C-alpha positions as CSV (number, residue, x, y, z in Angstrom):
1,M,2.1,-10.5,-29.8
2,K,4.3,-13.1,-28.1
3,E,5.5,-12.6,-24.5
4,R,7.3,-14.6,-22.0
5,L,5.0,-17.0,-20.2
6,Q,5.9,-15.9,-16.7
7,K,4.9,-12.3,-17.7
8,I,1.6,-13.5,-19.0
9,I,0.8,-15.5,-15.9
10,A,1.8,-12.7,-13.6
11,A,-0.4,-10.3,-15.5
12,R,-3.4,-12.5,-14.7
13,G,-2.9,-11.6,-11.0
14,I,-2.4,-15.2,-9.7
15,A,1.4,-15.1,-9.0
16,S,4.6,-13.0,-9.3
17,R,6.9,-13.6,-12.2
18,R,9.3,-15.4,-9.9
19,K,6.6,-17.9,-8.8
20,A,5.4,-18.3,-12.4
21,E,8.9,-19.3,-13.4
22,E,8.9,-21.9,-10.6
23,W,5.6,-23.3,-12.0
24,I,7.0,-23.4,-15.5
25,A,10.2,-25.2,-14.4
26,A,8.1,-27.7,-12.5
27,G,6.2,-28.6,-15.7
28,R,2.9,-27.3,-14.4
29,V,2.3,-24.9,-17.4
30,S,1.3,-26.0,-20.9
31,C,0.6,-24.1,-24.1
32,N,-1.4,-25.5,-26.9
33,G,-1.1,-29.0,-25.4
34,Q,2.7,-28.9,-25.0
35,V,4.5,-28.7,-21.6
36,C,6.3,-25.4,-21.4
37,R,9.9,-24.6,-20.5
38,L,11.5,-21.5,-19.1
39,G,12.1,-19.0,-21.8
40,D,9.1,-20.1,-23.9
41,L,7.0,-17.4,-25.5
42,A,3.2,-17.3,-26.1
43,D,0.6,-15.0,-27.5
44,P,-1.9,-14.4,-24.7
45,D,-4.6,-13.5,-27.3
46,T,-4.4,-16.6,-29.4
47,D,-2.6,-19.4,-27.6
48,H,-4.3,-21.7,-25.1
49,I,-2.3,-21.6,-21.8
50,F,-3.0,-23.9,-18.9
51,L,-1.8,-24.2,-15.3
52,D,-2.2,-27.6,-13.8
53,G,-4.6,-28.5,-16.6
54,K,-6.8,-25.5,-16.1
55,P,-6.9,-22.4,-18.3
56,L,-5.5,-19.2,-16.9
57,P,-8.1,-16.7,-15.5
58,A,-9.1,-13.9,-17.8
59,P,-6.9,-10.8,-17.9
60,Q,-7.4,-8.4,-15.0
61,G,-8.8,-4.9,-15.7
62,G,-6.8,-3.5,-12.8
63,L,-4.0,-4.6,-10.6
64,Y,-4.1,-3.8,-6.9
65,I,-1.0,-4.7,-4.7
66,M,0.0,-4.2,-1.1
67,L,3.7,-4.0,-0.4
68,N,5.4,-4.1,3.1
69,K,7.9,-1.4,2.3
70,P,11.2,-1.6,4.1
71,R,13.1,1.4,5.5
72,G,15.6,2.9,3.1
73,Y,13.5,2.8,0.0
74,V,12.0,5.9,-1.7
75,T,8.4,5.8,-2.9
76,T,9.1,6.8,-6.5
77,L,9.4,4.8,-9.8
78,S,13.0,6.1,-10.3
79,D,15.4,8.2,-8.2
80,E,17.9,10.7,-9.6
81,K,20.1,10.1,-6.5
82,G,20.4,6.4,-7.3
83,R,18.5,5.3,-4.1
84,R,16.6,2.1,-4.0
85,T,12.9,2.5,-4.9
86,A,9.8,0.7,-3.6
87,A,8.8,0.1,-7.3
88,E,11.8,-2.3,-7.6
89,L,10.2,-4.5,-5.1
90,V,7.0,-5.0,-7.1
91,A,8.7,-5.1,-10.6
92,D,7.8,-8.7,-11.0
93,C,4.0,-8.2,-10.6
94,G,3.4,-8.4,-14.3
95,A,2.3,-4.9,-15.0
96,R,3.5,-1.3,-14.7
97,V,2.0,-0.1,-11.4
98,Y,2.2,3.2,-9.5
99,P,2.4,3.9,-5.7
100,V,-0.8,5.2,-4.0
101,G,0.4,7.9,-1.8
102,R,3.9,7.9,-0.2
103,L,6.0,6.6,2.7
104,D,9.2,8.6,3.2
105,L,12.6,7.0,3.0
106,D,12.8,6.2,6.8
107,S,9.3,4.9,7.1
108,E,8.1,1.4,6.5
109,G,5.0,-0.7,6.2
110,L,1.8,-0.8,4.1
111,L,2.1,0.8,0.7
112,L,-0.4,0.3,-2.1
113,F,0.4,0.0,-5.8
114,T,-2.1,0.0,-8.7
115,N,-2.4,0.6,-12.4
116,D,-5.9,1.9,-11.9
117,G,-5.5,5.7,-11.9
118,A,-9.1,6.4,-10.9
119,F,-8.8,4.1,-7.9
120,A,-5.5,5.8,-6.8
121,H,-7.0,9.3,-7.2
122,Y,-10.0,8.2,-5.2
123,L,-7.9,7.0,-2.3
124,M,-5.5,10.0,-2.3
125,H,-8.1,12.8,-2.7
126,P,-8.4,14.8,0.5
127,S,-12.2,14.7,0.3
128,H,-12.4,11.0,1.0
129,T,-10.2,11.0,4.1
130,V,-9.5,7.2,4.2
131,K,-8.0,6.6,7.6
132,K,-4.3,5.6,7.9
133,I,-3.0,3.7,10.9
134,Y,0.6,3.9,12.2
135,R,2.7,2.4,14.9
136,V,5.0,5.2,16.0
137,W,8.1,4.8,18.3
138,V,9.0,8.1,19.9
139,R,11.6,9.6,22.2
140,G,10.7,12.5,24.5
141,Y,7.3,11.2,25.5
142,T,5.3,13.0,28.2
143,P,1.6,12.8,29.1
144,A,1.3,16.5,28.1
145,A,2.8,15.7,24.6
146,L,0.3,12.9,24.2
147,R,-2.6,15.3,25.1
148,A,-1.3,17.8,22.6
149,L,-1.0,15.2,19.9
150,R,-4.7,14.3,20.3
151,A,-5.7,18.0,20.1
152,P,-6.6,19.8,16.8
153,M,-3.5,20.8,14.9
154,V,-2.6,23.0,12.0
155,L,0.1,22.1,9.4
156,D,1.1,24.5,6.6
157,G,-2.0,26.5,7.3
158,Y,-4.2,23.4,7.0
159,R,-6.4,22.4,9.9
160,L,-6.1,18.6,10.4
161,H,-8.7,16.2,11.5
162,P,-7.9,15.4,15.2
163,A,-5.7,12.3,15.2
164,G,-6.7,9.2,17.1
165,V,-3.8,8.5,19.4
166,K,-3.4,5.5,21.7
167,L,-0.5,4.8,24.1
168,L,0.6,1.2,23.5
169,S,3.6,1.0,25.8
170,Q,6.0,3.3,27.6
171,E,9.4,3.1,29.3
172,N,10.8,6.4,30.7
173,D,10.6,8.9,27.9
174,R,10.3,6.3,25.2
175,A,6.9,5.2,24.0
176,L,5.1,3.2,21.3
177,L,2.0,4.9,20.0
178,Q,-0.8,4.0,17.6
179,V,-1.7,7.1,15.5
180,V,-4.7,7.3,13.2
181,I,-4.9,10.1,10.7
182,H,-7.3,10.9,7.8
183,E,-5.0,13.0,5.6
184,G,-1.7,12.1,3.9
185,R,0.2,15.3,4.1
186,N,4.0,15.3,3.6
187,R,5.7,13.5,6.6
188,Q,2.5,14.4,8.6
189,V,2.9,12.0,11.6
190,R,6.6,12.9,12.1
191,R,5.8,16.6,11.9
192,M,2.9,16.3,14.3
193,C,5.1,14.6,16.8
194,T,7.9,17.2,16.4
195,A,5.4,19.9,17.0
196,V,4.5,18.5,20.5
197,G,8.2,17.9,21.4
198,M,8.6,14.2,20.6
199,E,11.1,12.6,18.2
200,V,10.0,9.7,16.0
201,T,12.6,7.0,16.0
202,R,10.6,4.5,13.9
203,L,7.4,4.7,11.9
204,Q,5.4,1.9,10.4
205,R,2.1,2.1,8.6
206,V,0.0,-0.9,9.5
207,G,-3.4,-0.1,8.1
208,E,-5.3,1.9,5.5
209,G,-9.1,2.0,5.7
210,K,-10.1,-1.6,6.7
211,L,-7.0,-3.0,5.1
212,R,-4.3,-4.3,7.5
213,L,-0.6,-5.1,6.9
214,G,-0.9,-8.3,8.9
215,T,1.9,-10.9,8.6
216,L,3.1,-9.8,5.2
217,E,6.9,-10.1,5.3
218,V,9.1,-7.0,4.9
219,G,10.0,-6.4,1.2
220,K,7.2,-8.7,0.0
221,W,3.9,-7.9,-1.8
222,R,0.6,-9.6,-2.4
223,H,-2.5,-8.9,-4.5
224,L,-5.5,-7.4,-2.7
225,T,-8.7,-9.5,-2.7
226,Q,-11.9,-8.2,-4.3
227,K,-13.3,-7.9,-0.8
228,E,-10.4,-5.6,0.3
229,I,-10.7,-3.4,-2.8
230,A,-14.4,-3.0,-2.3
231,A,-13.9,-2.2,1.4
232,L,-11.4,0.6,0.5
233,R,-13.9,2.1,-1.9
234,Q,-16.7,1.9,0.7
235,E,-14.5,3.6,3.3
236,G,-14.3,6.7,1.2
237,E,-18.0,6.7,0.3
238,I,-18.9,6.4,4.0
239,S,-16.5,9.3,4.8
240,D,-18.2,11.4,2.1
241,C,-21.7,10.6,3.6
242,H,-20.5,11.6,7.1
243,K,-19.2,14.9,5.8
244,G,-22.4,15.6,3.9
245,A,-24.4,15.0,7.1
246,A,-22.2,17.2,9.1
247,A,-22.5,20.0,6.6
248,A,-26.3,19.7,6.6
249,R,-26.4,19.9,10.4
250,K,-24.4,23.2,10.3
251,K,-27.0,24.8,8.0
């Protein structure tokens, strides 16, 4: 079945649709020996499509994307209230992808998308406890509140893994913290801070497992590398091994 060339190129995981359109307009894409133009269609199964004289890579089995989500976007595919969605920001990736976990409306930073349901389930399942790293700006900081945030806590009757909390900077009652958690419960970091008397004024997720947000611009996305995907899978496996060893020691 024929599709627009930019969609075919994006589906191969080498560029967004917008970038693919730039390549087509620049005359870098050819199909069956003919230089392509914007609007051209091709059949990805039967036509021979080349970029800069080289054939496109084989279709991807799965698509894995990291978005730097801005504040003011909800983490859903659509919103009945008409609010902007994070899915809109990755709509040009060439495939229908779904968010892995959530960042609430007022939070920002690293958000994964994929069309690999098994991979998404793997990362979100509580048994794997892939760590999540946040930079958290708070008001109402005190040393006692910091100690309480590091202590074991219970939310909704669930005992959380103790958070890793580091004070990065402080001025009067305002502070910037790094918070590392192993669950992904609803608004967890905000609720933890509220529980110890601190108000979160800004929250940014900067890491998940060994993956880091880095210098990715706000509102932009990129494909994960095979090394990054493998590292995320390994993070969960190591976590499972640690839990198994701990359970064995208790017996």
